[in-house]
N, C-alpha and C positions, 0 to 999 in steps of 0.2 A: 888577671886583673889589667885594667890598665893604671897607671901612675897617677894618682890624684894627689894633690897638694892640701884640699879641701875637701871636707866630707861631714860624717856623724861626728858628733861629742865622741871622746872617748870612752871605751865601755865602762859599767860598772861590773866589778868583779863579786860573785856571791861565795857566802860564807859558807864551809863545810856542815855538813848536819851535825849537829850538836849534842844528839842523844837524846834531845826534848820531842816528846810527840811521834807518831808511828814513825816508824823505819823507812824509808825513801827505797822504790823497785829502782835497783841499778842495771842498767842494759850495756853490755859492751860486747864488740864486733872483732871477730879473728884480725889478727894483724895484717895481715895482706890484704884484705877487704874492709878498710875500717872509712866511713865518709870523713868528710873534711868541712870544714867552715873557711870563710874568711873572716877575719878580723882586723878593725880600723885599730891600729897603733901609729902613734907620731907620724900623721900625715900621710900613710901608705894601709891598704889594703894586704894584709899577711896570711899566707895558707897555714891552716892549723888543723891537723889528723885530729878527729875524736879517740878518745879513749874510754870513755862512757857517756851516759845520759842515765840521769837520776831523775825520776818520777816523784816526786813530791804529796806528800798527804792532800797540800792544801791546791793543788793542781800547777804548781810552779815547775817548768823544765828547765833541768840547769845541765849542760854540756861541759864535759870537763876534756880538756883540749890541751895538745901540746903546740907550741907558740913559738916564734922566734921575734918579740917584740919591738927588738930596735934596729934588726939589719946586721946585729952583732953575730950570727950562727948562735947563739946562746939560747938553746930552746928553754921554755918551763913549763911547769903547766898550771895550767888555770881555769877557774868555773865560773860560766857565765849561763843567767838566764838568759831563757829564748821567750820571747823575741827581744830583741832590742837594734836601734837603730846601726850600731857598730858590728853586727854580724851578719853574713850573708853564706847562703848554702855554696860552697864550693864545688860537690858531688856528693853521691848518694854510693850504697853499697847495695852490692848485688847479692850478699851473705845475711840473714836475718840475723839480726841481736838475738843474745842469750841473757837469761835473769838469772841461769842457775848452771853453775857450770861452763867451762870453756868454750865458747863460740867456734862452729865447725865452718870452713870455708863450701861455698856450695855453689853448682855451677860449673866445678872443675872437672876433666873428665880423670884425673886422678888425683887421690889422696895420699898423705903422707903423714904415717902414724910416729911420733917421736915417744920413745920412753924416758924416765928421769933421768936415765943416763947420759942422754943429749943425741947426736946423729944417729 
C-alpha cells in the first residue's frame, strides 16, 4: 500500500463475544495460507494477517487480526467488524476456512502432517 498521511478515521475495535446470545461461527485458515487485511492506524495502512473470522447471529462479521499498529514491530491481536473505512483487503487465501477442527492447506502438491510431538 502506498504511504498515506491522511485517510479514514481510526478503526473501532469490536468487543469479544460475551456468552450472551447464540455463539458465533468461527472460521480459521491454515497458518501458511491466511488471508490478510490492511488496517488504518496512525496515518498508515498496516498489514494484518487474519487469524479468524467470526459470523455473529445478528449478521455482523468480525475479523481477528495480528497487526503492528504503530510501526514498532510489536504485534497485537485486534478484532474489527467488517466493513468499515479503516479496513481494506490485502489478499485472500487459496485454502477454504474451517469452522470445525484444524484447517488444511489446499492446492499444494505435498502435505506434511505433524503429530503432537512436533516435527
